C-alpha positions, 0 to 999 in steps of 0.5 A: 476537180478538187473531188477527183483529187481527193478520191486520188489521194484516198486510192493511193493511201488505201494501196499503201496500206494494202501492200504494207499489210501484205508485206507484213503477212508475207514476212510472218509467214517467211519467218522473223528474219533472214535466218528462220528460212535456213533453219526451216531448210536445214531442220528434218524430222525428228530421229529417235534416240538422238540428241542433234537434229539432221542439221546439226549433224551434218557432214560439213558442221565440225564435230568438236570434242569436249565441254564446248562442243555443240550439238548444232552448227553455229551459222543456224544462229547467225554465228557462222564459223565460231571458234570451237573452243576459244583459246587465243585472242584472236578467236575472243575477237573473232567471236566478239566480231560475229556476235557484233554483226549480229547484233546490228543485223537484228537492231536493223531489223528491230528498227525496220519492224517498229517503222512497219508497226508505226506506218499500220497504226497511222491508218486506224488513228486517221479513222477514229479522228474521222468518226470523232469530227463526224459526231462533233458536225452532227452527221445522221445516224445513217451516216454514222453507222456506215462509217462506224461499220468501215471503221471496224473493217478497217480495225480488223484489217489492221489488227492483224498485222499489228499483233505480228508486228508486235510479236516479231518486235518482243522476239527481235528484242529477246534475240538481241538481249541475248546476243548481248549477254553472249557478248558480255560472258565472251568478254569476260571469258577473254579477261580470265584467259588473259588473267590465267595465263598471266597468273601461270607466269607469275607461278612460274616466275615465283617457283623459279626465285624460290628455287633460286633462294634454295640454292643460292640464298638472298643477294642482300647487302649488308648492314641489313636493318631490323625494318626489312625484318619487320616489313617481312612479317607484315608481309607474311600477314598480309598474304596470309589474309590473301590466302584465306581470300583465295579459299573463299573465292575457290569455294563460291567459285565451285558453287557457281561452277555447279550452278552453271552446269545446271543451267547448261543441262536445262538449256540443252534439255530446253533446246532439244524440246524446241527441236521436237516441237518444230520437227512435229509441226513439220510433220503434222502440216501447221500454219506458217506462222506457228512454224515460224514462231516454233523456228524462233524459239528453236533459235532463242533455244541455241542461243541460250545453250551457246550462253550457257556453255560459255557462261560454265567455261567462265566459271570453270576459268574462274575457279582456276584462276582462284586456285592459282591465286591461292598457290600464288599466295602459299608460294609468296608465304613460302619466299616470305618465311624463307626471307624472315628466316634469313633476316632473323640472323642477319638483321641489325639495329645500329645506334644511329638508326636507333637515334634516327627512330626515336628522333623521328618519334619525338618529332611527331609526339611534338607535332601532335601536341602542336595539334592538341593545343590548336584543338583545344583552342578550337573546341573552346571556341565550339563552347562559346559558339554552341552557347550562343547558338542555344540562346539564339534558338531558345529566343526563336519562339518557333519562326521560320529560322527555328529549323535552321537554328536547330541544325547550327546548334547541332553543328556546334555540338559536332564541332565541340564533339569533334575537338574533344575527340580529337584531343583525345585521340592525339593524347592516345596517339602520344601514349602510343608514341612513348610506348614505342620509344620505350619499345625500340630501346628494349629492342636494341637492347635486346639484339645487343645486350640480351643478358641485361634483360630478363627475357621471360618477363620481357616476352611476357610483356610483349604478349601482354601488350600485343593483346591489348593493343589489338583490342584498342585496335578493334575498338578505333576502327568500330568507332571510325566505322560508326562515325563514317556511317554517320557521316554517310547519313549526314551527306544525304541529308545535305544533298536533300536540304533545300534551305541555304542556312540548313545547308550551311550548318550541315555542311558545318557539321559535316566538316567537324565529322571529318575532323574527328575521323581524320584524328581517329585515322592517325590514332589507328595509324600509330596503333598499327605501327606499335602492333607491328613493332610488338609482333616484330619484337616478339620472334626475337624474345621467343628465340633468345628465350630458348638460346638462353636454356641452351647456353645454360647447359653449355656453361660448364664444358665453356669454362673448362676449355677456357681454363685449358685454353689459357694454360701457360706451355713454356716461357721464353726471357719471362715471356710466357707462351700460352696453348692458344697462341700456339695453336693459333699460330700453327693454324694459321700457318697451315690455313696460309699454306692450305689456301695458296695450294688450293689456289695453285692446284685449282689454277693448273687444271684449269690451265690443263683443260683449257689447253685440252680443249684448245691451244689456239682459242681466244677466250679465256685469256684472263683465266690463262693469265691467272694460271700462269701467275699461280704457277710461278709463285715462288715457295719462298714468299709463300713460307715467309707470308704463312710465317708472317701470319701466324707469329702476328695473329697469334700474338707470338712475335714482339713488337722487333720481331714483327718489324723485321718480319713486316720488312721481309714480307714487303721485299718478297712480296715486291719480288713476288709481283715483279715475277707475277707480272713478267710471267703474265706478260710473257704468257700473254704475249706469246699466246697472241703472237702464236694465234697472230703470226699465221696472219701476220708474220710481222707481229713476231718482231713486234711482240718481242721488242715489246716483251724487252721494254715490258720487262725492263719497265716491269723490274724497274718500276719493282725497284723503285717501288720498293726503294720509295716504300722504305723511304729511300731518297729515289729523286737522284735515282730517277733523275740520273735515269732521266738524264740517262734516258735522254742522252741514249735518246738523243744518240739513237733518236732515229733507230728509236723513233723507228722502233716505237713506230713500230710498236704503233703500227703493231698497237694501232694496226693502221695495215697488216701484211697482205694489204694494198696501201698508198703512203704518199708516192708509193702504191703497192702491198705490204709485205713485211713489217719490222722493228726499223722498216716497212716492205712494200711491192709496188705495182711495178714490181720492184720492193719499196722500203720505208722507215716506219717514221716516214710511213707512219707520218705520210697519209696512208690510203688502206684500200683492204677495208674499201667496200664500195665505190662512190662514182660522179661524172658529168655529160653534156648535151646541146643547148638546142636539145628541146625542152621534153627531152631534157626533162626525160634525160634524168630518167634515162640516165637512171634506167642507163645506171640500174641496167648495170649489175652491182650498182646503186644509184644515187641521184641524176639532175641537170646541174648547170648551164655550161659554156657550151652544153646543158650539163648534167651530174650522175652520181652511183656507187659500185658495190665492189672495191675491184677497180676492173669491175668498175671500169666494166660498169662505167664502160656499160653506162657510157654505152647505154647512155649514148644507146638511148641518147641517139635513140631519142635524137639528143645530141652530145655536146662538145667544145664549139665556138660560134662567130657572129657577124652583124653587118652596119647600115650602108654608108649612103644611108647613113650620110643621107641620114646625117 
């Protein structure tokens, strides 16, 4: 029984092995993957003088023009509907999705092939194990020979599929790697396309800014500190370096593009060669395995060509991006150059800013001196620690701790060197701060009193100090780079150190190097600030040197003009009148007249253009009001103002004359203000009344009343303000006006109340003529709003006249702006209605409301248990203010509800009373019980 079971198991294993071998051979014969048969079916015989095989010229293959065009259908490499060309983000995402799907397919095929290979290796391993066991058990030579022959046969049977599977796995891995490279290149193309778009937008924005600056200038509000100029100059130097980097990047991108073009040419040549080999194999009837290998090679060649094309596109986009970055840097440099030119003429260095700058330098210097004291104490301590470390190293005599002690000696030396180097760096930084203190004072004098300086000598000093500072900066950077290299080496040694004491010593040494580097960075920062200050002062000094040469040439002409300008013309009351005073007075008089004339002329033209466009437009009220004000300017006021300005600025007026002229100007100015205000209000309200009286005739009366009050108020304000300016006691006048106003108010209380109510109606507009309102018990349409009364046409036809005070004191319901109507009503059903029907009633009510037009259903609920009915509440909106439409809709809803209830067998409830009679027990029974 056991032998039969063993034979059965052996037979099953051999069957599985043979089936796996046949499947592997079939897969090898049919191609490496599912795409190979499609290639074989599509590819045809080679054609002379043709770049693409017949399948690549298929009618359904999209034909593209340009460098991104493919000579074959992307579906042949498992990428159907590949966007050609790829321009939008959607195209790139679609391509990436196609590549991901293809990679997943090939990965699955690779895993299956590896599983088949593992399954094929198992029988051979079992045969070898059986042979080893037989040798150990001492079987005879004949049995060994038979089993050896059987093992050889098994090896021959499994060798072929194992080699085929190994080749298949290698080809799948190659294609997966090509697809991954293609995915990376497509992602890079997507990023470059996005960056190109952003760069184009930046170029457009920068070009627009440059054009705006050329036409409008910079919108910088004074005061403009000199730090803005220094910052702009530093940015210009930075942009210059960016432009140089962009040129280098463009040259590198051109070289990469040439290499990519050569790679694409090679890939196309290899694809054509693979295509020719495959079609030749079809013609000479090669074996299935050879054709599959050639088909695999053709697909890989196509993938390489597609990859090369995408790499070429990426290099082209990278080149265009580098060129755009160069153009961006050039535009930014041009913009900064204009900004610098603008700032050089307007920057200033006030005394408080100079003092703040000097205080900052002084505070920094004090802080550095404190650090120097701390570092000196640290250095002294490190020197003592170094002495002790050397003593301990001398006493070690080659024991196990000697390596650690050597590291501690090096660490203490590093601490001492860091402290001393830090002191030197801080001392040099303090020297830089002192030099900057002196330069800031010279810069202040250069901007405020350049004549006190030897500008040529100052310029030579600035140039020499700039050169020296730049050389020192380079030396500091070299020392920092060397220190950084030492620090990196120390960090690597610290990472590889094994002993704890050695690691601790190395850590101390690294900390010392970091300390030295930190103070070196502080020195470098002060050095850069010094260079920036010197570079900022140099253009200012150069400009002043050039101006100094020009000023020497104009000095004689200036002296001649000064002598003529101060010459006396005549003398009145022992007071001389000079040429400059007469010319200044005449010039100021003419300037005032010219300015006023230009303002009035511009206002008239604006008013005429406005009237020519439209006489009823609502826009431009401010401009029309200003035009009306300019048209009502008194010529006498203009002359008085021009004469006052001329006499004051020229110095011809004595203090007494100036005082009288000023009082006259104030009186004329207040009167002119009253004229302007009255004209502006009249123009404004007249145009308002003209535009609105067609829609609301009641505004005519209201605007007239308002104009009377406004005119009176304007001139009362002008008179009182003028008296108050001249310090006239206006308290009594204001009191008299107040008492008189109170008396008039009490006498005309009702009339004035209605008048003010009419103004309130006009300004607040609770209703207009034609509105349907309800005021108190009155319901009707507004026909007229007057000074005292408002007239309403009631629904019954008569005209109701109400005083304005009464109508404003009542609660007004204006139905003109009534947009929709909310309706809530209830219905009741009898208590005998089953629960199933009760649950259906809200949906029936909703359907009844929704069936009506111009409605919006809100809710329907079982509201409460009534005295005689189960009550349902319905709320909906009628989307029209018309009452007739509402009643038609309500009637339709009621009829629909009645129909639905009738069909469902639901009874409406109505007020009922139920009398329940209970009969007591019989009297005989009661007596018996008793």
